[in-house]
N, C-alpha and C positions, 0 to 999 in steps of 0.2 A: 503495497502501500504506501500510500504520499507520505508518513512519515519516519517509513523505516528504513534505513540505513542499510545500502549496498554491501553483504556480504563479502561476496565475490572477493579477491583481488587483480583489478583490473590492471591495477598498474605499470604490471608483467608481460599485461597484454596487448599494451595499446602499439602503435608504430607509430615509436620516435623519431622522428630524423635528428638529431643533433649530440643522437651516443659519444659521439664524442667527447662532450661533454662530459664530464663527472655530475652527475644530481647530489643539490648538498641540502633536498629540495622536498618532499614529494606527498600528493597524501588524494583518496579521492572523498568525496560528497555528493551527497546527496542535497539540491536545493532547490526552492521556488524563484527562478533567475525577471521576475518583474514584484509591482507592487501588489504585497498581498495587502493589506490595510484595502485598498481595491475589493475583489474578491472575500477577506474574509466577512465584509458588509453586504455583499452580494448574496452569502454564503445566508443569512440573518432569515428574506423573505423563503428561501426553499425550505431553512427551516420547519418555519409554520407552514407550507407545501404539506410535505411532509408528515407533519404532524398531522395533519387533510387529512391526505393517503389514509392514515394512522385509523382517522376517526371513520372514515368512509369505508377499511376491510374491517371494522373492529363492527360496525352495523350490518355490512355484510356478514360475517362470524353470527350473528347473534337471530334472524331469519330461523325461525327450525327449530332451534337452539333456546333450552332453558336454565343449561348455566351459564358461567360467566367465562370458566377456563378454552374453549373452542371462541367466544368474543376475540378475546386476552389474543390468546395467538391468529389468527387471523389479520388484528388490527398489528400487530407486532409486527409480522412478517412484510407488508403494507408497508409501513416503518422503519423498517431496517435497509429497506430493498430500496427505496425513493431517500432514504439522507447517502446512505452508501453513493449511488450517481451523482448525489449532488455532492459530496467529496469528490469524488474522482472530476470532476468539472471541474471547482474551482481550484480546487488542492491539484493540480499540474504539474509534477513537478522535474525538471533536466538533474543528470550525470556529469559530473565535476570529476575527471583528472584530470592534477597541475606537478609536473615536474620544472624545476627549477634546476639550473646554473649557475652559476656564479655571472654569467654576461644576462642569459635569455628564460623565457618562460615560453613552454609547450603547455595547451591545454585543447582537449578531446571532452566534447562535450556530446549527446544525444539524453531524447526525450524514450524516459523507457517507458513510452506508453502501451505498446501491446503487452509489456509483460506487469503493467497497470491492469492492463484489460483481464487477464489470464488469470491477477492472482484473485480482483473482482469476481470475476465467473467460477471460481475452484469456491473462494467463501460463499459468494452467496449458492450455490448448490449444498454448499457442504450443512450450513441452515436450513436452506429452507428443506431439501430429503425430511430431513426425523421432525419438523413439521408437520412438513405433508403426514407422514405415517401416523402423526397420532391422530392429525384428523379425518382419516381413511377412518382410522377406528371406532369413531360416532356416525362416521358418513360413509359408507366405504362405495362410493356412485367417486368420491372424490381422490382414489386412487389413481386418477385418469391425469390428476393437477399435475403428482410426481412426474408427466410426463418432460414442465418446465426445466423442472432443477437436474434434472437425470441431462439433458440438450446445453444448459449448462458447463457439468461436468465434462461431456462429450467436447465440447466447441473452447473445453481449457485443456485436455489433453494436448488438444490439437495445435494449438496455440504457439508459435513459435518460441522459440529461447531468447533468452536476455546475448547471443553468441551472433543474434544480427546485427546487435548495438555497431559495430565497425561499417557497414553497408550505408548509413545513414549517420554517423558519426561526424560533428563536424573539427576540424581541426584551428588552432589560433597559437601563435606563436609573436612574440617580441618581445626584442629588445628591456628591461624592466629598469638598467640602469639612468636607460633614457630618461626615465619619470622627474617632470618638474614637477610635481604637483602629490601629496597623499594626501586620499577622504577615508573618512572612518564612517562609515557609514551608523546615524543613531536608531539605540537599539534591535540593531542588525549586527551580526559578525560579516562583515564585508568589506570587504577594504577597497579603497579605489589612486587605481596610479594610473592618471594625467599622460599618456607622454606622445608627445609632435610625432607624426609623420605622413611623408612624399605619397601626395595622388597624383597618381601616374597620370592621366587627363589633363588634368588641370597644373601638371609638373611646376605642384609648390608644398609645399611645409603646411601643414592642417597641423595648425597651433594647441585644438581639442583632439584630442584620442583618449578616451574613459577606457579606462579596464578593470570589468570586478572581476575583485579573487572573492570567492565564497570559502570562508575558515569552518574547521568542525566550534562547534559546542564547546565555547570558554577554550579557542585556541587563538584567537583572537591576536588579542596582546603581544604570544607567543610569535605570529606573525608579524603584526608590527614591528618591531622589537628587532627582527633579520634586516624589512626595511630599515629604519632607522639608522644602526650603526653602517648601514652602505651607504648613505643618506640622508648625510647626519645634518647640512642644509637646506632639501625642500624643505617646503613650508610646509605641514600639517593641520589641515581643520575636518572640524564636525561638520559637516554638513552631507546631505543629503543629491543621490545626483539620479539620473535616469537609470535605471536594468532593465537588459535587453536577454 
């Protein structure tokens, strides 16, 4: 899911281009590389919609049922499915793999949507199948509803693995020693390095070239210290900047 950091070691698998230089620092991270405040705000009405679908499911389960167990189970299924889908939409992530040398940094990044979709289908099937089994005990005709969770499980099994990452990954590199300004993003573990870059079409140097570095939880200060020790004269500001 979106909040689980990847456990597979991608650093050794990446096709690094500058292996002639020794790595002094490297890590991988799954991060939300956009304005999370906006998407968190959008999630609020989606939670209300999920509650509404849960209430709708409760009413559906109440038809012909004298107890509360069946309506509560149906309502919970409707709510969990809708809220999971909402999180899948609003909390999409990107995996970043960094390799720093004494002169430059290489970054491989990709969106693990296929893997996230596989996890969503798998866990939906795991949650829904036993619920449908319980419902079928009260109403045998509901066993037909098990086709949905079974279909999700089969789709999860057929979904591609995370090895397809290299086909869709983006590669970016730059000389971090060219940094002329360091940004500390308030409230998030992100460091911004502004490096001027040459525009081949305009044949001129573009002064603004923001590179966002996503750090692991609690490690931003250590990464910042790495830059500050090597770039002692570069200005440091705590300020938000555009993320992409």
